Structure formats: structure tokens, C-alpha cells
C-alpha positions as CSV (number, residue, x, y, z in Angstrom):
1,M,6.7,-27.9,0.4
2,E,5.1,-27.0,-2.8
3,D,7.3,-25.5,-5.1
4,F,6.1,-22.1,-7.1
5,C,9.5,-22.0,-9.0
6,Q,7.1,-21.5,-12.5
7,K,5.9,-17.8,-10.5
8,R,7.4,-15.6,-12.2
9,L,8.0,-12.6,-10.4
10,V,8.3,-8.8,-11.1
11,I,9.1,-6.8,-7.5
12,L,8.4,-3.1,-7.9
13,G,10.3,-1.6,-5.2
14,S,12.4,-4.6,-4.2
15,T,14.6,-2.6,-1.3
16,G,11.5,-1.1,0.7
17,S,10.3,-3.2,3.4
18,I,7.8,-4.8,1.4
19,G,10.3,-5.6,-1.2
20,T,12.7,-7.2,0.5
21,Q,10.3,-9.4,2.6
22,A,9.1,-9.9,-0.8
23,L,12.4,-11.4,-2.0
24,Q,12.7,-13.8,1.1
25,V,9.1,-15.2,0.5
26,A,10.3,-15.4,-3.4
27,D,13.4,-18.1,-2.1
28,Q,11.1,-19.5,0.5
29,I,8.6,-20.7,-2.4
30,H,11.1,-20.6,-4.8
31,A,9.9,-18.2,-7.1
32,Q,11.8,-16.6,-10.0
33,V,12.5,-13.5,-9.8
34,V,12.6,-11.9,-13.2
35,G,12.5,-8.2,-12.7
36,L,13.1,-5.6,-9.6
37,A,12.8,-1.9,-9.6
38,A,13.9,0.6,-7.8
39,C,13.9,4.2,-6.5
40,R,18.2,5.5,-5.3
41,Q,19.9,2.2,-3.8
42,V,21.9,1.5,-5.8
43,G,24.2,-0.9,-4.0
44,L,21.4,-2.8,-2.3
45,V,19.8,-3.8,-5.8
46,E,23.6,-4.3,-7.2
47,E,23.1,-7.1,-4.6
48,Q,19.3,-8.3,-5.5
49,I,20.4,-8.4,-9.6
50,R,23.7,-11.0,-8.7
51,R,21.8,-12.9,-6.1
52,Y,18.3,-13.1,-8.0
53,R,20.4,-12.7,-11.6
54,P,17.0,-10.6,-12.8
55,A,17.0,-9.9,-17.1
56,V,15.4,-6.5,-16.3
57,A,16.1,-3.9,-13.3
58,V,14.9,-0.2,-13.1
59,M,16.4,2.8,-11.3
60,Y,13.2,5.5,-10.8
61,E,16.0,8.3,-11.1
62,E,18.3,8.0,-14.3
63,S,21.3,9.3,-12.4
64,A,21.0,5.6,-10.1
65,A,20.7,4.0,-13.6
66,Q,23.9,5.3,-15.2
67,D,25.8,3.9,-12.0
68,L,24.0,0.7,-11.9
69,R,24.7,-0.2,-16.0
70,G,28.0,0.4,-14.7
71,R,27.5,-1.5,-11.8
72,V,26.8,-4.5,-13.7
73,R,28.2,-4.1,-17.8
74,D,29.2,-8.0,-16.3
75,L,25.7,-9.4,-15.6
76,P,23.8,-9.8,-18.7
77,V,20.6,-7.7,-17.5
78,R,18.9,-4.4,-18.8
79,V,19.1,-1.3,-16.6
80,L,15.6,0.7,-17.5
81,A,15.0,4.4,-16.1
82,G,12.2,6.5,-15.3
83,M,8.2,5.6,-15.3
84,E,8.4,4.8,-19.0
85,G,11.1,1.7,-17.5
86,L,8.5,1.1,-14.4
87,C,5.9,0.2,-16.8
88,E,7.8,-1.8,-19.5
89,L,8.9,-4.2,-16.5
90,A,5.2,-4.4,-15.6
91,A,4.3,-4.9,-18.8
92,A,7.0,-7.4,-19.3
93,E,5.7,-10.7,-21.3
94,D,7.7,-12.9,-19.2
95,A,6.1,-12.3,-15.6
96,D,2.9,-13.3,-14.3
97,T,2.3,-11.2,-11.8
98,V,3.5,-8.0,-10.5
99,L,3.8,-7.3,-6.7
100,N,4.0,-2.8,-6.9
101,A,5.6,-1.9,-3.4
102,V,6.7,1.3,-4.8
103,V,5.4,4.3,-2.5
104,G,3.1,7.6,-3.2
105,M,1.3,8.0,-6.6
106,V,4.5,6.8,-8.9
107,G,2.9,3.4,-9.1
108,L,-0.7,4.3,-10.4
109,R,1.0,3.8,-14.3
110,P,2.3,0.7,-13.9
111,T,-0.5,-1.0,-12.0
112,L,-2.2,-0.1,-15.4
113,A,0.7,-1.1,-17.8
114,A,0.1,-4.4,-15.5
115,I,-3.4,-5.0,-16.1
116,A,-3.2,-4.5,-19.8
117,A,-0.5,-6.6,-20.2
118,G,-2.4,-9.3,-18.3
119,N,-0.3,-9.7,-15.7
120,E,-1.6,-10.2,-12.4
121,V,-1.2,-7.4,-9.6
122,A,-0.6,-8.0,-6.1
123,L,-0.6,-4.8,-4.6
124,A,1.1,-3.3,-1.6
125,N,0.5,0.7,-3.7
126,K,-2.1,2.2,-1.2
127,E,-2.1,4.9,-3.5
128,T,-3.3,3.3,-6.8
129,L,-6.8,3.0,-5.4
130,V,-6.7,5.4,-3.5
131,A,-6.0,8.5,-6.1
132,G,-7.1,5.3,-8.9
133,G,-9.3,3.3,-8.0
134,G,-12.5,3.8,-10.3
135,L,-10.2,3.6,-12.8
136,V,-8.3,0.7,-12.1
137,T,-10.8,-1.8,-10.7
138,R,-12.9,-0.6,-14.2
139,R,-9.4,-1.8,-15.9
140,V,-9.3,-5.1,-14.0
141,A,-13.0,-5.8,-14.3
142,E,-12.9,-5.7,-18.4
143,L,-9.3,-7.7,-18.2
144,S,-11.0,-10.4,-15.6
145,G,-11.8,-13.2,-18.6
146,R,-7.9,-13.1,-19.6
147,G,-7.6,-13.9,-15.9
148,V,-6.4,-10.9,-14.7
149,R,-6.7,-10.5,-10.8
150,L,-5.6,-7.6,-8.6
151,L,-5.0,-9.5,-4.9
152,P,-4.3,-7.8,-1.9
153,V,-1.1,-7.1,-0.4
154,D,-1.4,-4.7,2.7
155,S,-2.1,-6.7,5.9
156,E,-5.6,-5.2,6.8
157,H,-7.2,-6.1,2.9
158,S,-4.9,-9.4,3.0
159,A,-7.6,-10.2,6.0
160,I,-10.8,-9.1,4.6
161,F,-9.9,-11.1,1.3
162,Q,-8.9,-14.2,3.1
163,C,-12.6,-13.8,5.9
164,L,-13.9,-13.6,2.2
165,Q,-13.3,-17.3,0.6
166,G,-15.3,-18.4,2.9
167,A,-18.4,-16.1,1.4
168,P,-21.0,-18.1,0.0
169,P,-21.5,-17.7,-4.0
170,G,-22.7,-14.0,-4.6
171,K,-23.4,-13.0,-0.9
172,K,-21.6,-9.4,-0.2
173,P,-20.7,-9.3,3.7
174,S,-23.0,-6.3,5.6
175,R,-19.3,-4.3,6.9
176,L,-15.5,-4.4,6.4
177,I,-13.9,-3.6,9.8
178,L,-10.4,-2.5,9.1
179,T,-7.7,-2.8,12.6
180,A,-5.2,-0.2,13.1
181,S,-2.7,-0.4,15.7
182,G,-3.4,3.7,17.1
183,G,0.4,4.5,16.4
184,P,2.9,5.4,18.6
185,F,0.8,8.3,20.3
186,F,-2.6,6.3,20.6
187,G,-4.5,8.1,23.5
188,K,-2.8,11.7,23.7
189,K,-5.0,14.2,22.4
190,R,-4.8,16.7,20.3
191,E,-2.8,19.7,21.9
192,E,-0.6,16.7,22.7
193,L,-0.2,16.2,19.6
194,A,1.6,19.8,18.9
195,A,5.3,19.0,20.8
196,V,5.7,15.4,19.3
197,T,9.3,15.1,17.5
198,L,10.4,13.1,14.1
199,S,11.8,10.4,16.3
200,D,8.5,9.9,18.5
201,A,6.4,9.7,15.2
202,L,9.0,7.3,13.2
203,R,8.4,4.7,16.9
204,H,5.9,3.0,15.7
205,P,5.1,0.4,18.1
206,N,4.1,-3.6,15.9
207,W,5.2,-3.1,12.7
208,S,8.7,-2.3,10.8
209,M,8.0,0.2,7.6
210,G,9.3,2.8,5.2
211,A,9.6,6.4,6.7
212,K,6.4,7.5,4.9
213,I,4.3,4.6,5.9
214,T,5.4,5.1,9.7
215,I,4.2,8.7,9.7
216,D,0.9,7.9,8.0
217,S,0.2,5.0,11.2
218,A,1.4,7.6,13.1
219,T,-1.2,10.2,12.1
220,M,-3.5,7.6,11.7
221,I,-4.2,8.2,7.9
222,N,-3.1,5.6,6.9
223,K,-6.6,3.7,7.8
224,G,-8.4,6.2,6.3
225,L,-6.5,5.7,3.5
226,E,-6.9,2.1,3.7
227,L,-10.8,2.5,4.0
228,I,-10.8,3.8,0.7
229,E,-8.6,1.2,-0.6
230,A,-11.1,-1.3,0.9
231,R,-14.3,0.8,-0.6
232,W,-12.8,-0.3,-4.3
233,L,-11.1,-3.5,-3.7
234,F,-13.9,-5.2,-1.8
235,D,-16.3,-3.2,-3.9
236,M,-17.9,-2.0,-0.3
237,P,-19.7,1.3,0.2
238,A,-17.6,3.7,2.5
239,D,-20.1,3.5,5.5
240,K,-20.6,0.1,5.7
241,I,-16.4,0.1,6.4
242,D,-15.3,0.4,10.3
243,I,-12.9,1.4,11.9
244,V,-11.2,0.0,15.2
245,V,-8.4,0.7,17.6
246,H,-6.8,-3.0,18.4
247,R,-3.1,-2.2,19.2
248,E,-2.1,-5.8,19.5
249,S,-1.9,-6.2,15.7
250,V,-2.7,-9.5,16.1
251,V,-6.4,-9.4,14.9
252,H,-5.5,-7.8,11.2
253,S,-9.3,-7.0,10.1
254,L,-12.7,-8.9,10.3
255,V,-15.8,-9.5,8.2
256,E,-19.3,-9.0,9.4
257,Y,-22.6,-11.0,7.5
258,E,-25.9,-9.9,7.7
259,D,-26.5,-12.8,10.8
260,H,-23.8,-10.6,12.4
261,S,-21.7,-13.1,12.7
262,V,-18.2,-12.0,12.0
263,I,-15.4,-13.5,10.7
264,A,-11.3,-12.3,11.8
265,Q,-7.7,-13.6,10.3
266,L,-5.6,-13.6,13.3
267,G,-1.4,-13.7,12.6
268,V,1.2,-12.8,14.7
269,P,2.2,-8.6,13.1
270,D,4.6,-10.1,10.5
271,M,4.6,-8.7,6.4
272,R,5.9,-12.0,5.2
273,I,2.0,-13.8,5.9
274,P,0.1,-11.9,3.6
275,I,2.9,-11.0,0.7
276,Q,3.3,-14.8,0.3
277,Y,-0.5,-15.2,0.5
278,A,-0.4,-12.6,-2.1
279,L,2.0,-14.3,-4.5
280,T,0.6,-18.5,-4.0
281,Y,-3.3,-17.3,-3.5
282,P,-5.2,-19.9,-3.9
283,D,-2.6,-22.1,-2.4
284,R,-1.3,-22.1,1.8
285,V,2.1,-23.3,2.0
286,P,4.3,-23.4,4.7
287,S,6.0,-19.8,6.3
288,P,8.9,-19.1,7.8
289,V,6.3,-16.7,10.3
290,R,6.5,-17.9,14.3
291,Q,3.4,-19.4,14.9
292,L,0.4,-17.6,16.6
293,R,0.6,-18.7,20.2
294,L,-2.5,-16.3,22.5
295,E,-2.2,-18.3,25.2
296,E,1.4,-15.7,24.6
297,W,-0.5,-12.7,23.9
298,G,-2.8,-12.6,27.5
299,K,-5.5,-10.2,26.1
300,L,-6.2,-8.4,22.8
301,T,-8.2,-4.7,23.4
302,F,-10.3,-3.0,20.9
303,Y,-10.9,1.0,21.3
304,P,-12.9,3.2,19.1
305,P,-10.2,5.6,17.3
306,D,-10.1,8.9,18.4
307,E,-11.2,10.6,15.3
308,E,-10.9,14.3,16.8
309,T,-7.4,14.0,17.3
310,F,-6.0,11.8,14.4
311,E,-9.0,13.4,12.3
312,G,-7.0,12.0,8.4
313,I,-9.4,9.1,9.3
314,A,-12.7,11.2,8.8
315,L,-11.0,13.4,5.9
316,C,-10.5,10.2,4.0
317,R,-14.0,9.0,4.8
318,A,-15.2,12.6,3.6
319,A,-13.3,12.4,0.3
320,V,-14.0,9.3,-0.6
321,M,-17.7,10.5,-0.6
322,R,-16.8,13.0,-2.3
323,G,-15.6,11.3,-5.6
324,G,-12.7,10.5,-7.3
325,A,-11.1,14.1,-7.2
326,A,-11.2,14.8,-3.4
327,T,-9.4,11.6,-2.9
328,V,-6.5,12.0,-5.3
329,M,-6.1,15.8,-3.8
330,V,-6.4,13.9,0.0
331,N,-3.7,12.1,-1.2
332,A,-1.5,14.2,-2.9
333,A,-1.3,16.6,0.1
334,N,-0.7,13.8,2.6
335,E,2.2,13.1,0.6
336,E,3.1,16.5,0.1
337,A,3.0,17.1,3.6
338,V,4.4,14.6,5.3
339,A,7.7,15.1,2.9
340,L,7.1,18.8,4.0
341,Y,7.7,17.2,8.1
342,L,10.1,14.7,7.0
343,K,12.5,17.8,6.1
344,G,11.3,19.3,9.3
345,K,10.0,21.9,7.5
346,I,6.3,21.9,8.8
347,G,4.7,20.2,12.1
348,F,3.1,17.3,13.0
349,L,-0.4,18.8,12.9
350,D,0.6,20.5,10.1
351,I,0.4,17.5,8.3
352,S,-3.6,17.0,8.7
353,R,-4.3,21.0,8.0
354,L,-2.7,20.8,5.0
355,V,-4.8,17.6,4.0
356,R,-8.2,19.1,4.9
357,A,-7.2,22.4,3.2
358,A,-6.6,20.0,0.4
359,L,-10.3,18.5,1.0
360,E,-12.4,21.9,1.4
361,R,-11.1,22.8,-2.3
362,S,-12.1,19.9,-4.1
363,P,-14.3,19.3,-6.7
364,I,-17.4,16.8,-6.7
365,G,-16.5,13.9,-8.5
366,G,-13.7,14.2,-11.3
367,G,-10.1,12.0,-11.0
368,E,-11.5,9.5,-14.8
369,T,-8.7,9.5,-16.9
370,V,-5.0,9.2,-15.7
371,E,-4.2,12.3,-17.2
372,E,-6.6,14.1,-14.7
373,I,-5.6,11.9,-11.8
374,E,-1.9,13.6,-12.5
375,E,-3.0,17.1,-12.6
376,L,-4.8,16.9,-9.9
377,D,-1.9,15.4,-8.1
378,R,0.7,17.9,-9.2
379,E,-1.8,21.2,-8.5
380,T,-2.8,19.9,-5.7
381,R,1.6,19.0,-4.6
382,R,1.7,22.6,-5.9
383,R,-0.9,24.8,-3.4
384,T,0.1,22.4,-1.0
385,R,3.7,23.8,-0.9
386,E,2.4,27.2,-1.5
387,M,0.4,28.0,2.1
388,L,3.9,27.5,3.5
389,I,4.7,31.0,1.5
390,G,1.2,31.6,2.5
């Protein structure tokens, strides 16, 4: 087992599904955890601090930070709060890799702070690229001479990244193929979705994820958001990115070259594989994830996505073709709509209705600066909430 004890790791979102699995991977590869950040789960963060002894911890909510300070006053750890704390931790001089696993637009500024500081970013925060893809990739390109890299953690983008390792230098693929599980409502038609419950929507067939991402999978807008991510990560036009429903979640994504040869990355559905690859790249090391044995699966199935029923894919594709402001607004409307749905204030089909409304009022282009992106995000959330009143 190769030892990565010199790897100094910051985990933003350490209490979530990706964050907790990243800590398991850190144990496996003997990486040093030098910083942790979360939103409000003070008890779990305290446990993590006592185990990993990071120099800095951040709670996004100020009240949670105050609580944590009292709990760990016997330890030599600085406890910071809010966006300022997240950005300071992401830019930490004693870190070399920042794994960004926070949920939502809150992840954009810390990503930019990490890049500006010369830290490598292992990215599991979709919104960073969905809302700020052009801005982020430009910053990475400007600092690539300093060794700054943006490494994907999402299983689909990690799969594409792995498939591209064998590409000839300077030779781009002709097509990217993202796989989708189809979520819990695969095969249902739009009229059937009107009656689904929250518990139904949270029952993902293959993956254990946070509530927001699980709902995104149920609406299949997650695949549209991943299409936008892929456009920026791999500099690929949206019309060269296809989506196929693969119920077993064994083929994580595929790459097609101009000779029509297709290369795929396969593995059991376990996020520790892409997390570990992002942290050890370009090396591969032993993993606790069980071995894929195809004979145990019997068959692998593939279907076209039903974009009439699950229109989130088409909405995201239209947004990325329209330009920066549209992707910001689609993302913001979706985040707000999912939050409203989780609170029981709207129905399942209202999510895509609110996203469609944001797309329809979006301008061409825009979204060039952090300030503009954040203003578009705030305004879209406000108008999305107001639509319920109207």
C-alpha cells in the first residue's frame, strides 16, 4: 500500500455523504487531514476534530461555530465561521488538496479561493461549474503553471476523466456519454409523478446520498447539471454530450473517439472509488471497495432518457446553449425548488415547473463575475419563492 502521509487534505462538507467517505479514504491512504468544514452538525464535527486533529475547522452557521468553540476549547484548533471562514480554510498554506463537497452555490467562492492560493481542488460540488464554469476554468488555466488542477469527484466525471487518460496527446474525443441510474421513478410517465411522495423520491435504487442530490436524481435534473459540468471540465460542446439510462450503475460513463471506439469505466456503485482516485491521481492504490465481478450482475441494461417526463435534462441543455446567466438561474431555481419540496411546500412536478420559468426569463450570456453570478442567484431564488405567492 503506497503511503500518502504527505498529502495534506482539507475537506469542505465533512459531515455529508462525500465528506464522511473522503475521511474513510484518507484513513486508507494515510493522508493528513489539516482542515474540516461543515454547516451545522456540531456533534459530528467535534468527533472528527478529536480523531483527525486538524489545525482549522469551519462551521458555516455562526451559532454552530460558537457551540463548537466551546466543545473543543481543550484542543489546539481554530474554529472559523461563515463564507469568510470557508474561503480562508480553502486557501490554507498548509494544504495541498481541497476536497469541495459542500452542497449548493456556497461552494463557488471557496473553490476560487483554493485555486487562487495554488491548491489542487478535488471537486464534488456541482454548482461550482454549473453556475461559474467559465470563470472557474479560466482561473485554473491561468494558474496551471503553478500546478493547480481541478480533479472531478462525481462518479460520472471521474469515469470520463479516467477514460481520457489513454487518449493521444492533444486528441479530443468525439463524444462523451454520461450514464444515469434513472432514479426511483424510472419508467413512470408525467401524470404518474403528480402523486409521488417525498419518501418515494428519497428512495434511490443504487446510491446513498444527501437529500438534495437524491431529489435531483429523482427529477433527473442532476444529469442535466452534470452535462453542464462536463461541458466545462472537458471543454466539450453540449451537443457532443449524450446521456443514457443505465439502471445498474456499474458503467459510470463512457468516451467515444473518432474511430467510434468507446471506452468505459466500470466499478461497483461506491463513491470511494472516484474519491480515492481524485486524491491519489495519477497513482492507483488498493481500495477497500469490493471487486467488480460481472458474472454476479448477469446483465447490464441501457435505455434512452425520457426527456418529456423528466424535462430537467432538456432544460439544462437549453441553459448551457443559452449562456452563463441561464445556467446560474436554472441552478438557483432548482436549489430553491428542491428546498421548498423537502419542506412540503410544493409538489414533485413543481420543481421542473419553477426551473422552466427561470430558464424562460434568463438573458443570453452574462454571469461573468462572482458578483454577477451571486446577484443572479439571489434574484432567481427570490422570484422562485414569489411564484408560490403569485
